[in-house]
N, C-alpha and C positions, 0 to 999 in steps of 0.2 A: 504495498501500498503506501503512494503517494504522499507521506506526510503535507507539502509542500501546494495540495490539493484542500486542505483545510489550517491558515495557518494563524486563526484564531483564535481553534480548537486544543489545550492543552492532547500531545503523547498521553498521557495519566486515563484523562476524562476518555479518549476512545479506547482507550483499553473498557476501562470500568465497562463500558456501554456496549464493546466484544462480550465481558461477561456477560452481563442481562440477560445477549440475546441466547447466550449458552443455555445459558438457566431456566428462559423461555420455552428452547424447544424441550432440555432432561426432565420438564415432569411428565411431558409424552413416552418418551424413552423408557423413561423409570419403573413405569410407572404397566409398557409393555413386557421389561427384562424380570420384572416382577411376577409375570404369573407362571412364570416360569421357574424361577431361580428362587430358595426362600428369601427372606431378607435378610440374615444376619450371616449367609456363606456370600451376595450380593455384599451388602457394605463392606468383606474384609479386600473382599476381593481388589471394589474397586479401591481399593484403602493401598492397595499388596501394589495396585500398577500403576497409585500414584507418585504414591513413593518412589516406585521405581523407576519413571520419567523423572521425577527431583533430582534425585541420586546420579542420574545420568548424565544432567546438566551439569549435578557442581564434577562428579571427574571430567568431565570435558574442557568445563572451562579451569582445571582445580584451585577449584574454590575452596579449599577444605576449607578445615575448621574445630577448635577442641573447643570444649563448653566445661567449664569452671563448678567444681562439687558441691558449692555452695547455687551454680544453675538449673539441677536436676532434679529439687525438687520442685519448685517451683513448674520447670519449663512440663515436668509431667500432671502436675495440677493442671497445669495449661487444657494440657493435649486428654485431658479427660474431660471436663467443660464443655471443649467443644466440638473435640467428635465421640466420646462415649457418649456421656451426656445430655446435649444436646441430641442427636440420633436416634436416643432413645426418645427422648422427650417423642418429638414431630413424630416419627414413623404409628407409638401409641397413642396422640390426638388425630389421626391424620382418622387411626381405626374406628374411632370413640363420635366423631364431630361429621360435617360436611366438608367438602372439600371449598366451596362459595364463606364459611364459615376460618376454617384453617389461613386462604389470603388472607383477609381482612387483619385477624389476630397477630400476624407474620406481620404486614405490613407495617405491627408497632413498633419492632424493632431499633430503626431509626429515632422513632422518638424516645424507645430506654437510651436507645448510642447515647442520640442528645444533653437528656437528663444525667443520667451519670461523667456522663465528659464535663458534663457545668461543675458537677458535685466533685469528681474527684480525678479531676486531674488540669489543665493551665489552658482545656480547651475548652473557651467558656459561650457559653450562646449570645449570637445576638439578635433583635430585632429579624433582621432576613434571612437571618438561620428557620429560626422560631418558624418564622411566619411559611419557609419553605417547607418544610417537613411538615410540618400540617396540611398546606396546600395537600403535600403527594401522600398522605393519605387517607386525608380525606377520596383523594382524584379514583383512586382503590378500593373504597367504599364502594362507588358511586358506580365506577365500574363491575364490582361483585354483583352489585343490587340490582345494576337495569339490565343482568347475565339472563338466561335462561334457568344455570342452577340455581337452587331454594337459599336464597341465606336465613335462615333463621338464627332465633337464639332460644330458642326452647326448653324447656328442662330437659330430655329426655339426648343431650349434645352441650347439657353446663359442662358437664367434666370434663370432656374432652375442648374443650373453647376453651378452657381454662387449665392443659397440660398445654394445648399450644401457647395456650402468655406464657409459662413459665418457657419457654424453647425460645419465644424470643426474648426473654431476660436475658435467658442462657446465651443468647449470642451476643448477649448484648453485654454482657459478661469479659463473654470474650476477646470482642475486640478489643478492647478499652485496654483486660490484662496482655491485652498480646501486643498493643502499642507501648505499654511499657519493655519490652521486652525487646521492639524493635528497633530500643535508641539503642541496643547493643551487638544486634546479631544485622544480616544486610536482611532482605526479602525471597531470599533465595539457602538463607542459612535456617532461618527461621520455618520455611516454607518445611524443608528438608524434612528438619526438629516434626512435625507436627504433621508430618502424615507417615511418616513411621512411628510416632505414637502412637497415631490410631491405626495402622498399619498391623501391628503386636497382641496394643488393646483388641480393635476386632476381632482380629484374627480368634485371638482364645474365646470369645464368647461364642461365638462361631464352631469351634468345637466345643464347648459346654452345651451348646442347644441339643436343644432333642427334634429341630427340625432336619433338617437331609432335602441335597435336590438327585435328582437322577441323573451325575453333570452327561450322561450318554445319550439325554434326551432335549439337552438346549440347541438350541434353532440356528441359526446360524445370527438371526436378527438377536437372538437373545445375546450372544457374545459378545455383537458389536453396543448392544445398547451400552451393560459392564465398561467396553470398552469406552466409547462417548461418553460415562459417565467417571469415569476413571484420571481418563486422562486430563481432556475439560473441563468439565465440572469441578472436579477435585483439585487437580491436578495445577493444569492452567489456573480458575476462578481461584487456589492459594496465594500466586503470586502475583495473579492482581491485585488481590482483596489487601493481599498482605502491602502490598508496593502504594496500595490509594491512600491507607491510612498513616505511611511514611509521607508521603507527600502531598496532602492534600487534607488526613485525617476521617476520621475515622465518621463525626458527621454528614464530612461531606460524599463519603462513603456511602453510607448506607442506604444512604437518600436514592443511588444511580438504585437500588433494588427493588424500590417501587415501581420500575422501569420497565418488572417484571409480565404484571400483566398488560401489561398496554403492545409490550411484545408479543404478548403469546396471543391475547385479538389480530394484530399484523397479520402471525403466520395462519389462523384461521378463514382472516378469508381469502387469503393468497391460497395456500393451501389445498380449506377446505369448502370454499368459495362458500363463509359463510354471514351474512347479514349482525352488523347493529343495528344494536336501538340507540336514539338521542344522550340517554344521560350517559352508554358507554362510551361515543363520542365525548360531548364535555370532560368525564371524566376523566379519557383518553390527557387532554387536553392540560387536565388541572397537573394530575403528573408529571406531566412535561415543565410547563409552568413549576413544578413548586422543583425536581431537577434542578431547575434555572436558576426558578428566586434563593438557594442553600447557595447553589456553590456560587452566587457570583454575594453572600453574607461570610 
């Protein structure tokens, strides 16, 4: 890609937009693969693949590094939060609630990151940032409530909704803690440590899980889905997410996540000939406005 065509758009913003595209497609890819592979094996395989990708880059660039013993426990704790606790909360929550509810609840991630950043880091909220974060979340809510999938706050989905909110808070904590560690390590080094931690911990959970997968029956599409999810939505995403935290801060990085439902709608129009409601068009415009406002903030 010739970056000269985008002279006013920083490289970090372009990469964050790219990862939003990958995540928008990842939902369908993961859903298809999970029809053939159990959840624990799926998570284990994709983290192993992500770790192999990032450590391959480290080997190729000869970007070797050492980790002081004083960092071992903090890094293990961050890995448990982002790679084990978040993944578990997300999967259990999705199972207990509606996908529309989950989209809205996960849309609160930038809000939690903004609050925690203001309270516990030197990245303080400004008026523009606050307006942008609220706009982005409002746009996501409008997209979901205006779509074909139902948005329900009934009591039978309340437990799942609450678990997804806990997952959003968990990812926010992971992001804030990551920023502190990224002051001592590069995005590549930290991504390598996190994917390796995730591969080891999730492989252990997979071995302990009573679920099993008949690997001889997994189709080429199922393997392709795991490769896509591991190499792009985790491996490349870790690098871009951590680089965004370093260069533009957690709040501005996280708000790009709200572009995922917007891009999902766009892919539905292009690939599936779907039609949108006026509210969904409006919500998409509000999300984009929120991202731009937060970035300028």
